[in-house]
C-alpha positions in Angstrom: -19.0 -64.7 -48.8 -17.8 -61.4 -50.1 -20.7 -59.7 -48.0 -19.7 -61.4 -45.0 -16.1 -60.1 -45.4 -17.1 -56.8 -46.0 -19.2 -56.6 -43.0 -16.2 -58.0 -40.8 -13.9 -55.2 -42.6 -16.5 -52.4 -41.6 -16.8 -53.5 -38.0 -13.1 -53.5 -37.9 -12.8 -49.7 -39.3 -15.6 -48.8 -36.8 -13.7 -50.3 -33.9 -10.2 -48.6 -34.8 -12.2 -45.4 -35.0 -13.5 -45.9 -31.4 -10.2 -46.8 -30.0 -8.7 -43.4 -31.8 -11.5 -41.5 -30.0 -10.9 -43.1 -26.7 -7.3 -41.8 -26.7 -8.8 -38.2 -26.5 -11.7 -38.8 -24.4 -12.1 -41.1 -21.5 -15.3 -42.6 -20.0 -16.4 -42.7 -16.4 -17.5 -45.9 -14.7 -21.0 -45.0 -15.7 -20.0 -44.6 -19.5 -20.4 -40.9 -19.6 -17.8 -39.2 -22.0 -15.3 -36.7 -20.3 -12.5 -34.8 -21.3 -9.0 -35.8 -20.9 -7.7 -34.5 -17.6 -4.1 -34.2 -19.2 -5.7 -31.1 -21.1 -5.6 -27.5 -19.6 -9.1 -27.0 -17.4 -9.3 -23.4 -19.2 -8.6 -24.0 -22.9 -9.5 -20.3 -23.5 -5.7 -19.3 -23.1 -3.6 -17.8 -20.3 -4.5 -14.4 -21.8 -7.9 -14.6 -20.2 -6.5 -14.9 -16.6 -5.2 -11.7 -15.0 -2.4 -12.2 -12.3 -2.5 -9.7 -9.5 0.9 -7.7 -9.5 3.0 -8.3 -6.5 2.7 -5.4 -4.0 5.0 -2.2 -3.9 7.5 -2.8 -0.9 9.0 0.4 0.4 11.5 0.7 3.3 11.2 3.9 5.7 13.4 4.2 8.7 13.9 0.5 8.4 10.4 -0.4 8.4 8.8 -2.4 5.3 5.6 -1.3 3.9 3.3 -2.5 1.1 1.4 -0.1 -0.7 1.0 1.8 -4.1 -1.0 4.9 -2.9 1.5 6.3 0.0 1.4 9.5 2.0 4.0 10.4 4.5 2.6 12.4 7.3 5.5 14.0 9.3 5.7 15.9 12.7 8.3 19.0 11.9 7.8 20.7 15.1 10.5 22.1 17.4 11.4 18.7 18.9 12.3 17.3 15.9 15.5 19.8 15.5 17.0 17.8 18.3 19.5 15.6 17.6 19.7 15.7 14.1 16.1 14.2 13.7 14.9 16.6 11.2 17.9 15.9 8.8 17.3 12.4 9.0 13.7 12.8 8.3 14.9 14.7 5.1 17.1 11.9 4.1 14.6 9.2 4.9 11.8 10.6 2.7 13.9 11.5 -0.2 15.6 8.2 -0.3 12.3 6.1 0.0 10.8 8.4 -2.9 13.4 7.4 -5.2 12.7 3.5 -4.2 9.3 3.9 -5.9 8.4 2.3 -9.1 6.2 4.0 -11.8 3.3 2.3 -10.2 3.1 4.4 -7.2 1.0 7.4 -6.4 2.4 9.4 -3.6 2.4 12.5 -1.3 4.2 14.4 1.5 2.7 16.2 4.5 5.0 18.1 6.9 3.1 19.6 9.9 3.7 21.9 12.8 1.0 24.6 13.4 1.2 24.8 9.6 1.3 22.6 6.9 3.8 22.1 3.9 2.6 19.5 1.4 3.7 18.0 -1.9 1.9 18.3 -4.3 0.4 21.6 -3.4 -2.6 20.9 -5.1 -3.4 18.4 -2.4 -3.8 15.4 -4.5 -1.3 12.5 -4.9 1.4 12.5 -7.5 2.6 10.1 -9.9 6.1 8.8 -9.3 7.7 10.0 -12.3 11.1 11.2 -12.5 10.1 14.8 -12.8 7.7 14.5 -9.8 10.3 12.6 -7.6 12.8 15.4 -8.3 10.2 18.0 -7.5 9.3 16.2 -4.4 12.9 16.0 -3.3 13.3 19.9 -3.8 10.4 20.6 -1.7 11.9 18.3 1.3 15.2 19.9 1.1 13.8 23.3 0.9 12.3 22.8 4.3 15.5 24.1 6.4 13.8 24.7 9.7 11.1 23.3 12.1 8.2 25.1 13.5 6.2 25.3 16.9 3.3 23.2 17.8 2.4 19.5 16.9 -0.8 19.8 15.4 -1.5 16.1 14.4 -5.1 16.3 13.6 -4.5 18.8 11.0 -1.7 16.8 9.4 -3.6 13.5 9.4 -6.8 15.0 8.0 -4.7 16.4 5.2 -3.0 13.1 4.7 -6.2 11.4 4.3 -7.6 13.7 1.9 -4.8 13.2 -0.2 -4.5 9.6 -0.2 -8.2 9.1 -0.5 -7.6 10.8 -4.1 -5.2 8.0 -5.1 -6.6 5.5 -7.5 -4.5 2.7 -6.3 -5.5 -0.5 -4.4 -3.2 -0.6 -1.6 -3.4 2.8 0.1 -1.4 3.5 3.1 -0.2 6.6 5.4 3.1 6.6 7.3 2.8 9.0 10.4 6.1 9.7 11.8 6.9 12.0 15.0 7.0 11.8 18.8 3.2 12.8 19.2 4.1 15.5 21.9 0.6 16.7 21.2 0.5 20.4 21.5 -1.5 22.5 19.0 -2.4 26.2 19.8 -2.4 25.9 23.8 -5.2 23.1 23.7 -5.2 20.4 26.4 -2.9 17.6 24.8 -5.2 14.9 26.4 -8.5 16.2 24.9 -6.6 17.1 21.6 -5.3 13.8 21.2 -8.8 11.9 21.6 -10.4 14.8 19.4 -7.7 13.7 16.8 -8.3 10.0 17.0 -11.9 10.3 16.7 -11.5 12.9 13.5 -9.2 10.2 12.0 -11.7 7.4 12.5 -14.6 9.4 11.2 -12.9 10.5 8.2 -10.9 7.3 7.1 -13.8 6.2 5.0 -11.7 4.1 2.8 -10.1 2.1 5.6 -6.8 3.2 4.8 -3.9 1.8 6.8 -2.1 4.3 9.1 1.0 3.2 10.0 2.9 4.9 12.8 6.8 5.3 13.7 7.4 7.0 17.1 10.8 8.8 17.3 12.6 10.5 20.0 14.4 9.5 22.9 12.8 7.1 25.7 10.6 9.0 28.0 10.3 12.0 25.5 7.4 10.4 23.1 4.0 9.6 23.6 4.3 6.0 22.3 0.8 5.0 23.8 -1.0 7.5 21.6 1.1 6.4 18.4 0.2 2.7 19.2 -3.4 3.7 19.5 -3.6 5.6 16.2 -2.0 2.7 14.4 -4.4 0.1 16.0 -7.7 1.9 15.4 -6.6 2.3 11.7 -5.3 -1.4 10.8 -1.7 -0.1 10.9 1.6 -1.3 12.3 3.6 0.6 14.8 7.3 0.8 15.1 9.7 2.6 17.8 12.8 4.2 16.4 15.3 5.6 19.1 17.4 8.6 18.3 
């Protein structure tokens, strides 16, 4: 009699243990054990999951761009001296630079027949307060425009600079009227050569965004559209 009671007691204990285990683990229709679906799929912890940071968003001439490796490539030929265009360019560049967070690397290329660039070394700058201030001084020191619109040289210099950035979202923003004039070359041929050279040297598939500036009929919009289109960029028109 005692033995029978002990056996029934043991069976009850076993049953209670099984019920408790079932509260943590379920069984599928085939009887296979599976983890409770209320538990997180990855129990290793959130620290193991890397969330990609939101892209840096800047506003330049009213246009929004995403990027953390950014080079401005800007026409500073004589036509940019008309109607306060050059003074606005200076304001836009310096204002945009001070939007940058410390995640950004940046550079500036001003071109006519010559080149003025920041940093002078040709590599991108980290957006520290000191570098932003130095860039502003460079931009504001350019008190006048020059002759010629050598877009090819300006764009190749911008590509060299942005290609050295160690960031994921690299972009160039090219601004000007695209009145292609460089050393007396035929503007049609020069424009084709420039597009071909940019395609050839854009080995990292950097987005080249363009902003066409100037009065209607006094800017080469078609060429600026083509430059952006061939390099995965966007085109915008700014009337002055």
